[in-house]
C-alpha positions as CSV (number, residue, x, y, z in Angstrom):
1,M,0.0,0.0,0.0
2,T,1.3,3.6,-0.8
3,K,0.0,7.1,-0.6
4,N,-1.6,8.0,-3.8
5,G,0.5,5.5,-5.8
6,L,3.8,7.0,-4.2
7,P,6.0,5.3,-1.4
8,F,5.7,6.7,1.9
9,D,8.7,8.8,3.1
10,I,10.3,8.1,6.5
11,L,13.0,10.3,8.1
12,L,15.2,8.3,10.5
13,L,17.3,10.2,13.0
14,E,19.7,7.4,14.4
15,D,23.3,7.8,15.2
16,E,23.8,4.1,15.6
17,P,24.6,2.5,12.2
18,A,23.6,-1.1,13.4
19,D,20.1,0.2,14.5
20,A,19.7,2.1,11.3
21,Y,20.6,-1.1,9.3
22,L,18.0,-3.1,11.1
23,I,15.3,-0.5,10.6
24,K,16.2,-0.5,6.7
25,V,16.1,-4.2,6.9
26,A,12.8,-4.3,8.6
27,L,11.2,-1.8,6.1
28,E,12.4,-3.7,3.1
29,E,10.8,-6.9,4.4
30,G,7.5,-5.1,5.1
31,K,4.4,-4.6,3.1
32,M,4.7,-1.0,2.6
33,L,6.6,0.9,-0.1
34,A,8.6,3.2,1.9
35,N,11.6,5.6,1.2
36,L,14.0,5.6,4.1
37,H,15.9,8.9,4.6
38,H,18.6,8.5,7.2
39,V,20.4,11.4,9.1
40,V,22.7,10.9,12.2
41,D,21.5,13.8,14.5
42,G,19.0,16.4,15.1
43,R,21.0,19.2,13.2
44,E,21.0,17.0,10.0
45,G,17.3,16.2,10.7
46,L,16.5,20.0,10.8
47,D,18.6,20.4,7.7
48,F,16.7,17.8,6.0
49,L,13.2,19.2,6.9
50,R,14.0,22.7,6.0
51,H,15.7,21.7,2.5
52,K,19.2,23.0,3.4
53,E,22.4,22.4,1.5
54,Q,22.5,18.7,0.5
55,F,18.8,18.3,1.5
56,A,17.6,20.9,-0.9
57,D,15.5,18.1,-2.9
58,A,14.5,16.3,0.2
59,P,10.8,15.2,0.3
60,R,8.5,16.1,3.4
61,P,8.5,12.9,5.5
62,D,5.2,11.2,6.4
63,L,6.7,9.9,9.6
64,I,9.8,10.6,11.6
65,L,11.5,8.0,13.7
66,L,13.7,9.7,16.3
67,D,16.4,8.3,18.6
68,F,16.7,10.4,21.9
69,N,20.5,9.9,22.5
70,M,22.4,11.5,19.6
71,P,25.4,13.8,19.4
72,R,25.2,17.6,18.5
73,M,21.5,18.1,18.8
74,N,19.7,15.2,20.7
75,G,16.1,13.8,20.2
76,R,14.6,16.1,22.9
77,E,16.0,19.2,21.3
78,F,15.1,18.2,17.8
79,L,11.5,17.4,18.9
80,A,11.1,20.6,20.7
81,E,12.2,22.5,17.6
82,I,10.0,20.9,15.1
83,K,6.9,20.8,17.4
84,A,7.4,24.7,17.8
85,D,7.6,25.2,14.0
86,P,4.0,25.6,12.3
87,L,5.5,24.2,9.1
88,L,6.6,21.0,10.6
89,N,4.6,20.4,13.7
90,D,1.9,18.0,12.0
91,I,4.5,15.5,11.2
92,P,4.1,12.5,13.4
93,V,7.2,11.7,15.3
94,I,7.9,8.1,17.0
95,V,10.5,8.2,19.6
96,L,12.5,4.9,19.2
97,T,15.2,4.7,21.7
98,T,17.2,2.5,23.9
99,S,15.8,4.6,26.9
100,D,13.3,3.0,29.3
101,V,13.4,5.7,31.8
102,E,10.1,7.3,32.7
103,R,11.3,10.7,32.6
104,D,12.2,10.4,28.8
105,V,8.8,8.9,28.1
106,V,6.9,11.7,29.8
107,A,9.4,14.4,28.1
108,S,8.7,12.7,24.7
109,Y,5.0,13.2,25.1
110,Q,5.2,16.8,26.7
111,L,7.2,17.7,23.6
112,G,4.6,16.5,21.3
113,A,5.8,12.9,20.2
114,A,3.0,10.6,18.8
115,S,4.7,7.4,20.4
116,F,7.5,6.3,22.5
117,I,8.9,2.9,21.9
118,T,11.8,1.2,23.6
119,K,14.2,-0.6,21.2
120,P,14.1,-4.2,21.8
121,L,17.6,-5.5,22.4
122,D,16.8,-8.9,20.5
123,M,17.4,-8.6,16.8
124,S,14.2,-10.4,15.8
125,Q,12.1,-8.3,18.3
126,F,13.6,-5.2,17.0
127,I,12.6,-6.1,13.5
128,T,9.0,-7.1,14.6
129,A,8.8,-3.9,16.3
130,V,9.5,-1.9,13.2
131,H,6.9,-4.0,11.3
132,H,4.3,-3.1,13.9
133,I,5.1,0.6,13.6
134,E,4.9,0.3,9.8
135,N,1.6,-1.7,10.0
136,Y,0.1,0.8,12.3
137,W,1.4,4.1,10.8
138,F,0.8,3.2,7.2
139,T,-2.1,0.8,7.2
140,L,-4.4,1.7,10.2
141,V,-3.8,5.4,10.9
142,R,-4.8,8.1,8.2
143,L,-2.0,10.5,7.9
144,P,-2.4,14.0,6.5
145,Q,-1.7,14.4,2.8
146,N,1.5,16.0,2.2
147,Q,1.9,19.3,0.1
148,K,4.5,18.0,-2.4
């Protein structure tokens, strides 16, 4: 399934190469046609969303997967920045992080995250979690149509 015959666009902010690879593999195995765009921190994420420099032709993502613990600009700072921006605040953000700390869960929702998911440590459970995210957000939920 796609949006109007086009693949879904997912922006992944993840500094850990192994986790980014597992997410890519899980999406390739999934039922949805999706383009995964990967950046390594919040600054690159903002550049992507605001079409700066090498991201001048970047698409507007349908969904953002956000790691909380990244260098330069972490997930909390990134989330606060985009949710304060009227041009970006309607993009759903799923926090996908190793943290299981209650204060991170609370902060995520207070900052406007749509979901908070703790990354499973087991590889097969991790891939299953990504499949569940994909199923929920691209099959069950209706997302706003992007202005492309």
